[in-house]
C-alpha positions as CSV (number, residue, x, y, z in Angstrom):
1,M,23.7,-94.9,174.5
2,Q,27.1,-95.7,176.5
3,P,26.6,-95.3,180.4
4,V,27.0,-91.6,181.0
5,R,30.0,-90.7,183.4
6,T,30.6,-87.2,182.0
7,V,28.1,-84.6,180.4
8,G,28.5,-81.3,178.4
9,I,26.5,-78.6,179.5
10,I,26.0,-75.7,176.9
11,T,23.9,-72.8,177.6
12,K,22.0,-69.5,176.2
13,P,23.8,-66.3,177.0
14,H,22.1,-63.7,179.3
15,S,19.4,-66.3,180.6
16,E,18.0,-65.7,184.1
17,R,16.0,-69.1,183.8
18,A,19.3,-70.9,183.1
19,R,21.0,-69.0,186.2
20,Q,18.2,-70.6,188.2
21,V,18.5,-73.8,186.8
22,L,21.7,-74.7,186.9
23,P,22.8,-75.1,190.4
24,E,20.3,-77.7,190.9
25,L,21.3,-79.4,187.6
26,L,24.8,-79.7,188.6
27,E,23.8,-81.0,192.4
28,W,21.5,-83.5,190.4
29,L,24.3,-84.8,188.0
30,R,27.1,-85.0,190.9
31,A,24.5,-87.0,193.2
32,R,24.6,-89.7,190.5
33,G,28.8,-89.5,189.9
34,I,28.2,-87.7,186.6
35,E,31.1,-85.1,186.1
36,P,30.0,-81.9,184.1
37,R,32.1,-80.2,181.5
38,C,30.7,-76.5,180.7
39,D,31.1,-73.8,178.4
40,E,32.1,-70.6,179.1
41,E,28.7,-69.2,179.1
42,T,27.5,-71.8,181.5
43,A,30.3,-71.1,183.9
44,G,29.3,-67.4,183.8
45,Y,26.3,-68.4,185.7
46,L,28.0,-70.4,188.5
47,S,30.9,-69.7,191.0
48,G,33.9,-71.9,191.4
49,V,33.0,-73.4,187.6
50,Q,36.0,-73.4,185.1
51,G,34.4,-72.9,181.7
52,L,35.8,-74.5,178.3
53,P,35.6,-73.1,175.0
54,R,32.4,-74.4,173.3
55,D,34.0,-76.5,171.0
56,E,36.0,-78.4,173.8
57,V,33.0,-79.1,175.8
58,P,31.7,-82.4,173.9
59,E,35.3,-84.3,174.3
60,G,34.9,-87.2,176.3
61,T,31.3,-86.8,177.0
62,Q,28.3,-89.4,176.6
63,L,25.9,-86.7,176.6
64,V,25.4,-82.8,175.8
65,I,22.9,-81.0,177.7
66,L,21.6,-77.8,176.1
67,L,19.7,-75.1,178.0
68,G,18.5,-72.7,175.4
69,G,16.8,-72.0,172.1
70,D,17.1,-73.4,168.7
71,G,20.2,-70.8,168.1
72,T,21.7,-72.3,170.7
73,L,21.3,-75.8,169.6
74,L,22.7,-74.8,166.1
75,S,25.8,-73.8,167.7
76,A,26.0,-77.1,169.9
77,A,25.6,-79.0,167.0
78,R,28.9,-77.2,165.3
79,A,30.6,-77.9,168.6
80,I,29.6,-81.6,168.5
81,G,30.7,-82.1,165.0
82,G,31.1,-85.3,163.6
83,R,31.0,-87.0,167.1
84,N,28.1,-89.5,167.9
85,I,27.2,-88.0,171.1
86,P,23.1,-87.4,171.8
87,L,22.1,-83.7,172.3
88,F,19.4,-83.3,174.9
89,P,17.8,-80.0,174.2
90,V,15.9,-78.0,176.8
91,N,13.8,-75.2,175.9
92,L,14.7,-71.9,177.5
93,G,14.1,-69.7,174.0
94,G,11.0,-68.7,172.3
95,L,9.6,-70.9,169.4
96,G,11.6,-74.0,169.8
97,F,11.2,-76.5,167.1
98,L,14.4,-78.4,168.0
99,T,14.5,-77.8,171.7
100,A,11.4,-79.4,172.2
101,I,12.1,-80.6,176.0
102,P,10.4,-78.1,178.5
103,L,12.2,-76.9,181.3
104,E,9.6,-78.4,183.8
105,D,10.6,-82.0,182.3
106,L,14.3,-81.4,182.5
107,F,15.0,-83.9,185.3
108,P,12.3,-86.7,184.5
109,E,13.4,-86.7,180.8
110,L,17.0,-86.7,182.0
111,E,16.4,-89.5,184.0
112,R,14.9,-91.6,181.1
113,A,18.0,-90.7,179.0
114,L,20.4,-91.9,181.6
115,R,18.2,-95.2,181.8
116,G,18.6,-95.8,177.8
117,E,15.0,-95.0,177.3
118,Q,15.3,-91.9,175.4
119,R,13.9,-91.3,171.8
120,I,16.8,-90.2,169.6
121,S,16.0,-88.7,166.1
122,R,19.1,-88.8,163.7
123,R,19.0,-85.4,161.8
124,M,20.7,-85.2,158.5
125,K,23.4,-82.3,158.1
126,L,24.8,-80.6,155.0
127,E,28.4,-79.9,154.4
128,C,29.7,-77.2,151.9
129,E,32.9,-76.2,150.2
130,L,33.5,-72.7,149.1
131,R,35.8,-72.6,146.1
132,R,37.3,-69.4,144.7
133,A,39.5,-69.5,141.7
134,G,39.5,-73.6,141.8
135,Q,40.8,-73.8,145.3
136,T,38.7,-74.7,148.4
137,V,39.1,-71.8,150.9
138,S,36.5,-72.6,153.4
139,H,34.5,-75.7,154.8
140,Y,31.4,-75.7,156.7
141,E,28.9,-77.9,158.0
142,A,25.0,-77.1,158.6
143,L,22.3,-78.5,160.5
144,N,19.6,-76.1,159.1
145,D,20.8,-74.3,156.0
146,I,23.4,-72.9,153.8
147,V,22.2,-69.6,152.3
148,V,23.8,-67.1,149.8
149,D,22.1,-63.7,150.1
150,K,22.6,-60.2,148.9
151,A,24.9,-58.0,151.1
152,D,23.8,-54.6,149.7
153,I,20.6,-52.8,150.7
154,A,17.8,-53.2,148.1
155,R,19.9,-54.9,145.5
156,M,19.1,-58.4,143.9
157,I,22.1,-60.6,143.0
158,D,22.3,-63.3,140.5
159,I,23.0,-67.0,141.5
160,E,23.2,-70.1,139.3
161,A,22.2,-73.1,140.6
162,R,23.0,-76.6,139.2
163,V,22.1,-80.0,140.8
164,D,24.5,-83.1,139.7
165,D,25.6,-80.8,137.0
166,Q,22.3,-80.1,135.5
167,L,21.5,-76.2,135.4
168,V,18.3,-75.5,137.3
169,C,18.2,-71.9,137.1
170,L,20.0,-68.5,137.0
171,Y,18.2,-66.8,139.6
172,K,18.0,-63.1,140.0
173,A,16.7,-62.7,143.7
174,D,17.5,-61.7,147.4
175,G,19.2,-64.9,147.9
176,L,18.9,-68.9,147.8
177,I,18.3,-71.3,150.6
178,V,19.7,-74.9,150.6
179,S,18.2,-76.5,153.5
180,T,18.1,-79.8,155.2
181,P,14.6,-81.2,156.5
182,T,15.4,-80.0,159.6
183,G,16.0,-76.6,158.4
184,S,12.7,-76.4,156.3
185,T,10.9,-74.9,159.2
186,A,13.4,-72.4,159.7
187,Y,14.4,-69.7,157.4
188,S,13.2,-71.8,154.2
189,L,9.5,-71.8,155.7
190,A,9.7,-68.1,156.2
191,A,10.8,-67.8,152.5
192,G,7.9,-70.0,151.4
193,G,9.5,-73.3,151.2
194,P,7.8,-76.7,152.0
195,I,7.8,-78.5,155.2
196,I,9.8,-81.6,154.9
197,F,9.2,-84.6,157.6
198,P,12.5,-84.9,159.2
199,T,13.3,-88.4,158.2
200,V,12.8,-87.8,154.3
201,G,15.7,-88.1,152.3
202,A,15.6,-84.6,150.7
203,I,17.3,-81.2,150.4
204,A,15.1,-78.0,149.6
205,I,16.2,-75.2,147.2
206,T,14.3,-72.0,148.2
207,P,14.9,-68.9,146.2
208,I,14.5,-65.8,148.6
209,C,12.1,-63.0,146.9
210,P,12.9,-64.0,143.4
211,H,12.3,-61.5,140.6
212,M,10.3,-64.3,138.6
213,L,7.3,-65.3,140.3
214,T,7.6,-68.5,138.7
215,N,10.8,-69.4,140.6
216,R,9.4,-72.0,143.2
217,P,11.0,-74.0,145.8
218,V,12.6,-77.5,144.4
219,I,13.1,-80.6,146.3
220,V,15.8,-82.8,145.4
221,P,17.1,-86.2,146.5
222,D,19.6,-86.0,149.4
223,H,22.5,-87.6,147.3
224,S,22.5,-84.7,145.1
225,V,25.4,-82.3,144.9
226,I,24.0,-79.0,144.7
227,T,26.4,-76.2,143.1
228,L,25.7,-72.5,143.6
229,I,27.7,-69.8,141.6
230,S,27.5,-66.3,142.9
231,H,27.6,-63.8,139.7
232,A,27.2,-61.0,142.0
233,R,30.3,-58.6,142.3
234,D,32.8,-58.9,145.0
235,E,31.5,-58.8,148.4
236,A,27.8,-58.0,147.0
237,S,26.6,-61.6,148.3
238,Y,27.4,-63.3,151.5
239,L,27.6,-67.0,152.4
240,T,25.7,-67.8,155.8
241,V,25.7,-71.1,157.3
242,D,22.9,-71.7,159.8
243,G,22.7,-68.0,160.4
244,Q,25.6,-67.7,162.5
245,V,29.0,-68.2,160.6
246,G,29.9,-67.4,157.1
247,E,31.6,-64.9,155.0
248,P,31.5,-62.6,152.0
249,L,31.6,-64.0,148.6
250,Q,33.9,-62.8,145.6
251,H,32.4,-62.8,141.8
252,Q,32.3,-66.3,140.4
253,D,32.7,-67.8,143.9
254,V,31.4,-71.5,143.9
255,I,29.6,-73.2,146.8
256,V,29.1,-76.9,146.6
257,C,26.6,-78.4,148.8
258,R,26.1,-82.3,149.8
259,R,24.9,-84.3,152.5
260,S,27.6,-84.7,155.2
261,P,28.7,-88.1,156.6
262,H,27.9,-86.8,159.9
263,E,24.4,-86.5,161.5
264,L,23.0,-84.9,164.8
265,C,21.5,-87.3,167.5
266,L,18.8,-85.3,168.9
267,I,17.0,-86.6,172.0
268,R,13.4,-85.9,171.9
269,P,10.3,-86.4,174.3
270,P,8.8,-89.7,174.0
271,R,5.4,-88.7,173.4
272,L,5.7,-85.5,171.2
273,K,5.7,-86.3,167.7
274,F,6.7,-84.0,164.5
275,F,3.0,-83.1,163.9
276,D,2.3,-82.6,167.4
277,V,5.1,-80.0,167.4
278,L,3.7,-78.2,164.0
279,R,0.5,-78.0,165.5
280,L,2.2,-76.5,169.0
281,K,4.5,-74.1,167.5
282,L,2.6,-73.0,164.5
283,K,-0.8,-72.9,165.8
284,W,-2.5,-75.2,163.5
285,G,-5.8,-75.9,164.1
286,E,-6.5,-72.9,166.7
287,R,-10.0,-71.3,166.3
């Protein structure tokens, strides 16, 4: 990692813990000659600090510090975009699969990161194009998942899924999830999908409450191109990216998903491994 002269700070909204720790964090950084760039949520907790739109915070930084939960991390990942900037995630949220650094370890782990001793996990992202009548109308990147699901109450939708032009299935279901290994412990897991080790080169396709109980999750190589076609009527289905952004779909809209050329550089605690996180967060092995 480059010598750190400027850091971005992105913060969970409405967090009393963030309000308490931020003054100390800024003082700690400035004592080391490091200039902070704060998003508008962070600036709202402080006096005399000018906030920036979240997408502008990573510009010119060598590190982005996140104070929040996994939802805030997904937003921060979108803000970083294709920049090769490590993300330092401190857990102020609940479950925290991705924000694995506890608040009490903030300063020791930050000191370690500034010395270049951090462990970085490179996380695959997905990109998707929304095509309508042969034209690309939207483009998104996802760290967790790309989802097509129903917009109507108690009404299933028809989704055609293809992998590299091979027909997989014409699903009749509440929706369909295309997830990265990172996203395998998110919505896909709740829908019955598999847990995928973060470094495995794979993409999971998981139906949501399928009409046919034989429709099971499928894992495909990460070089696959996955095409989803919505056969639902106009605005009866919805495209959602990382559970945070998206738009309603029209009949015969086509969503093309593939591995993004960009990855997220996620700083992890040196002693906390993937299965430690699973045992901790999923309460595995408890009596």
